[in-house]
N, C-alpha and C positions, 0 to 999 in steps of 0.2 A: 382785224384791221390791217388793210394792205396800203403800204405807202410806196408807190413806184417812183423810181429815179430813172428816167428815160435816157438821160446822158450817161449814167453809169448804172446799168441794170443790176450789177452785183451788189450795189448799195441799196437796193430796194429792201424794205422791211416788212415782216409779217408779224403781228402781234396778236395775243389773245389765246384761246377765246375768253370772253368776259361772261361769267354767270349772271343770268337775269332771272329774278325770282318772279314767278307767276302763280295764279291760284291754282289749286289741285285740280287735275283732270284725269280721266281715264280715256285711253285710246278708243275711238269709235270701233265697235265690233272686235275689240282686243287687237286691231290692226288688220283684221280680216274681212270676211264677207258676211253681212247680216242684214242688208238693206232689202226689205220685201217689195214685191210687185204684184199687182192684181194679175190674176188669171195664170200664174205659174208659181212652182215652188222654188225656181232659181232665185237665189240672193244675190245682190250686186256687192262688189268689193268697196269697202269704205276707204281704203288706203289711209287708214287712221294712224299709221305708224310714222307719217312724216308730215312736215308742213306743206301746204298746197302751193302751186303756182299762183302768184309770183310774190316775192319779197320786194315790195315797192318802196322805193326811196324818193324823198323829195327834200329840196332845201328852200326854206322860206326866209324872209327878211329877219325873223326873230329866232328861228331854231331849224334844225333838220329833224326829220322824222322817217321812220320805217313803219309799214303796216304789214301784217301777216296773218294767216289763218290756218286753222286745221280742223279735221272732224273729230268730235269728241262724243263720248256717251253722256246722255242728258242727265241720267240719274243711276244710282247703283241698283235700282229695282227694275230697269228696263233697258233693253237694247236700243232705244230710240236715240238716234244720232242728231247732233246739232253742230253748228258751225261756230267754233271759238275764234274770235278775232282780237287782235292786239294793235294798239298804236304805241310805238316805242321812240320817246323823244332822245335827241342828242346821242344817237349810236356812235358818233365819231369821237365822243369825249367820255361821257358818263352816261351810259345807257340807262333810261328809267322808263318803266311801263307807265304811260300817262293814263291809259284806259284799256280795259279788256272786258269781254263778256261773251257768253254762249247764246247765239241767236236760235231760239226754239220757242216760237210765241204760242204753241199749241201741243197737245199730247198726242197727236195722230201722225203728223208727217214726219218722215225721216228727212233730214237736210244734210247734205254732204257734198264734196267735190267742189268746194268753194274758190272764190278768188276775190281779192279786195284790192282797191287802189284809191289813191287820193288826188284831188284836183288842185288847182292853183291857189285856192283859198283855204284848203284843209278839209272840204267836204269829202266823205267816204262813200264809195259804191261797193256793194257786196253782192255778189252773184253766186248761185249754187243750184245743185239739182234737188228735187224732192221726189219722194215716192212713199207709198205705204201698202198695206196688203189689199187695200180697196181702190187705189189709184195707180196709174201708169206713171213711169218717170216723166218729170216735167221740168222746166227751166223757170227760175224765179230770181227775184232780186229784192234787196232792200238798200237802205242807206241812211245817212245822217249828215245833216248841216252842221257846220263848225260850231254854231251857237246852241245846238241841242244838248240837253243834260249829257254829262259824261257817262260812259259805259252803256249807252242806248242806241238802238237803231229804230227807225221808224216801221209803218206797216209793211208787210210783204206785198209785192205785186207780181202777177204771173206774166211772163214773157211768151212762153208756149206751153199750153196744156197737152201733155202727152195722150196718145191714144193707142200706143203699143207697148208690149213688153219685150224684154231681151231674154232669149233662151240659150242653153248650151255654153254659156261663157258668162263670167261674172264682172270682167272689167268694164268701167263705165267712165266716160268723159274724161280720160286723161290727156291733157289737163285743161280744164275750162280756164278762161282768161278775162279779166276785167282790164281795159286799157283806156287811157284818156286821149281824145281827139287832139291831135297836135295843132289844129287850126284855131280852136278857141280855148284849149286847155281847161274845159269845164264840162264837155260832153263825154259821158261815160258809155263805152261800147262793150257788150258782153258777148262772149262766144261759148256755146256749149253743145253737147250732143243731144240728139233725140232719135228714136226709132221710127223708121218710115212705116213699118208694119210689124206685126209679131213675128219674131224670128231670131237669127243669130246675130252675133255682133258685126257681121259684114253688112248687115241691113240698116245702117245708120245714115243720118243726115247731120248737117251742121246748121244750128240756128244762131242768127246773130240779131242782137237787140240793142 
């Protein structure tokens, strides 16, 4: 927690960090590359050793809140990855995990490289990449309305169905981003990578949904 003093910068203070307890998790791919693609043996990097872009902060009339996400291993018996997301209330005073969950609604797709944001009423939008040994990397999203049951997201929707795989490099989509439209403060924009055709990482395009 940083408290700036612009009139006397030397009086600015930095305190913390504050420990926040969350549910047990294991880093996706042990922090490395294990995400499969159709048509190639090249595995994509999960970046499972860090939080994803971005840590989104909002101030509401009743509270302030952070949302964050990371890529995790869905179960101890599989390398399959899912997107763990968190909503943390009152980060400026007494941080509390209001809700958290791992989004992985099926046993086939790997989900990773997520980004999450919240709009003016507290609705959440979560975008991410998907891939598997039988599908090419694609762009998808889910979300939740503020009145939905806690710790839940709604059904997945596809923004772009991939038609190509990446070879000879494993980095993918650093970093995707969900942002809120400043005009209405409720439209979610999501930006992520896709491959224009089978080939190296230099053969990529940017998809906006």
